[in-house]
C-alpha positions in Angstrom: -7.6 13.4 0.7 -9.0 16.9 -0.1 -6.8 19.8 -1.0 -7.8 21.5 2.3 -6.6 18.4 4.3 -3.4 18.3 2.3 -2.7 22.0 3.1 -3.4 21.3 6.8 -0.9 18.4 6.5 1.8 20.6 5.0 1.1 23.3 7.7 1.5 20.8 10.5 4.9 19.7 9.3 5.9 23.1 7.8 6.9 21.4 4.5 5.4 20.2 1.3 7.3 17.0 1.5 6.7 15.5 5.0 8.6 12.5 6.1 6.8 9.2 6.3 7.7 8.5 9.9 6.6 11.9 11.1 3.2 11.5 9.4 2.7 8.0 10.8 3.5 9.2 14.3 0.9 11.9 13.9 -1.9 10.2 12.0 -1.8 6.6 13.4 -3.6 6.6 16.7 -3.4 2.8 17.4 -0.1 2.1 19.2 0.4 -1.3 17.8 -0.1 -0.1 14.2 2.0 3.0 14.7 4.9 0.9 16.1 4.6 -1.6 13.3 4.7 1.1 10.6 7.5 3.0 12.3 9.5 -0.2 12.5 8.8 -0.9 8.9 10.1 2.6 7.9 13.3 2.0 10.0 13.8 -1.4 8.3 13.4 0.2 4.9 15.9 2.9 5.7 18.4 0.5 7.1 18.0 -1.7 4.0 18.9 1.1 1.7 15.4 1.7 0.3 14.5 5.2 -0.8 11.2 6.9 0.2 10.2 9.7 -2.1 7.2 11.8 -1.2 4.6 12.3 -3.9 1.4 14.3 -4.0 -0.5 14.1 -7.3 -3.8 15.9 -7.9 -6.9 14.1 -6.6 -4.9 11.5 -4.8 -3.9 10.9 -1.2 -0.3 11.9 -0.3 2.0 8.9 -0.6 5.6 7.8 -0.7 7.1 5.8 -3.4 9.4 3.1 -2.0 12.2 1.8 -4.2 13.4 -1.5 -2.9 15.2 -4.3 -4.8 14.4 -2.7 -8.1 10.7 -2.6 -7.4 8.4 0.2 -6.4 6.0 0.0 -3.5 3.7 2.6 -2.0 3.0 3.9 1.5 -0.3 5.9 1.3 -1.9 8.3 3.8 -5.7 8.1 3.3 -6.4 10.1 6.4 -6.2 9.6 10.2 -5.9 6.0 11.1 -5.8 4.9 7.5 -2.3 4.3 6.3 -1.6 1.5 3.8 1.3 -0.2 2.1 0.6 -1.1 -1.5 2.4 -4.1 -3.1 2.1 -5.0 -6.7 2.0 -8.7 -7.0 2.6 -11.0 -10.0 -0.1 -13.6 -9.7 1.4 -16.0 -12.3 1.4 -19.7 -11.3 5.1 -19.6 -10.6 4.8 -16.7 -8.2 1.7 -18.1 -6.5 3.7 -21.3 -5.8 6.6 -19.3 -4.3 4.1 -17.3 -2.1 2.5 -20.6 -1.0 5.9 -22.0 -0.1 6.5 -18.9 2.0 3.1 -19.1 3.7 2.0 -15.8 2.3 -1.3 -16.8 0.8 -3.5 -16.0 3.7 -2.1 -12.5 4.2 -2.5 -11.8 0.5 -6.1 -13.2 0.3 -7.1 -11.2 3.4 -5.9 -8.0 1.8 -7.1 -8.2 -1.8 -9.5 -5.4 -2.8 -12.1 -5.1 -5.5 -12.0 -2.4 -8.1 -14.1 0.5 -6.7 -14.5 2.2 -10.1 -18.2 2.8 -10.9 -19.5 4.5 -14.0 -16.0 5.6 -15.2 -15.0 6.9 -11.7 -11.7 6.5 -9.9 -10.4 3.3 -8.4 -9.1 3.9 -4.8 -6.6 1.1 -5.1 -4.6 1.3 -8.3 -5.3 4.8 -9.8 -5.4 3.4 -13.3 -7.2 5.2 -16.1 -11.0 5.3 -15.9 -11.5 3.0 -18.9 -9.8 0.1 -17.1 -12.0 -2.0 -14.8 -11.6 -4.9 -12.4 -10.8 -8.4 -13.5 -11.8 -11.9 -12.3 -8.7 -14.0 -11.2 -8.1 -17.3 -9.7 -5.6 -16.8 -6.9 -4.4 -19.7 -4.7 -7.3 -21.7 -6.0 -10.0 -19.1 -5.1 -12.0 -17.2 -7.6 -11.7 -13.5 -6.9 -14.3 -11.3 -8.7 -13.6 -7.7 -9.8 -10.1 -7.7 -8.5 -8.3 -4.3 -8.9 -6.6 -4.9 -12.2 -3.5 -3.0 -11.1 -3.0 -6.1 -9.0 -2.0 -4.1 -6.0 -2.5 -5.7 -2.6 -3.3 -2.9 -0.1 -2.4 -3.7 3.4 -4.4 -1.1 5.4 -3.1 -0.3 8.9 -0.9 -3.5 9.0 0.1 -4.9 12.4 3.5 -6.5 13.0 2.5 -9.9 11.7 1.3 -8.4 8.4 4.4 -6.2 8.2 6.5 -9.4 8.5 4.6 -10.8 5.5 5.1 -7.6 3.5 8.8 -7.8 4.1 8.9 -11.4 2.9 6.9 -10.3 -0.2 9.4 -7.5 -0.9 12.3 -10.0 -0.6 10.8 -12.4 -3.2 
């Protein structure tokens, strides 16, 4: 998100640290997605999770979510583009647990390749420019150029996907 768009965001909410639910209500135009995300925020708050607004240079505004001693991210990439980023351990042990919980399809459908080209910036993990995507075997499928930060980005998740994200966060 450009600096001009960030300034417009701050002006709309009259603060440099807007609340996630306010931004979702404003920027998500699809009713189902908006309701799913707002319910997710309510669930987080009722579960004792903390949401801390962050705005680093050259990145989209986001909230760090601390839950069960792990950090997750809610990222505003622009109108109708809000994602939840979950870092996943793809060890065999964790893959087996995710399979037992029927989370494999939701994960496979939301894996993203590294978008870094010629030392550029990866839109998924924000790791340094000298780090590139990796090839992984996940749930028996070979995934080429997977973002090596191993974040799964759930873009505009509906209620079914949100249910899967909650399960992942509980593992």
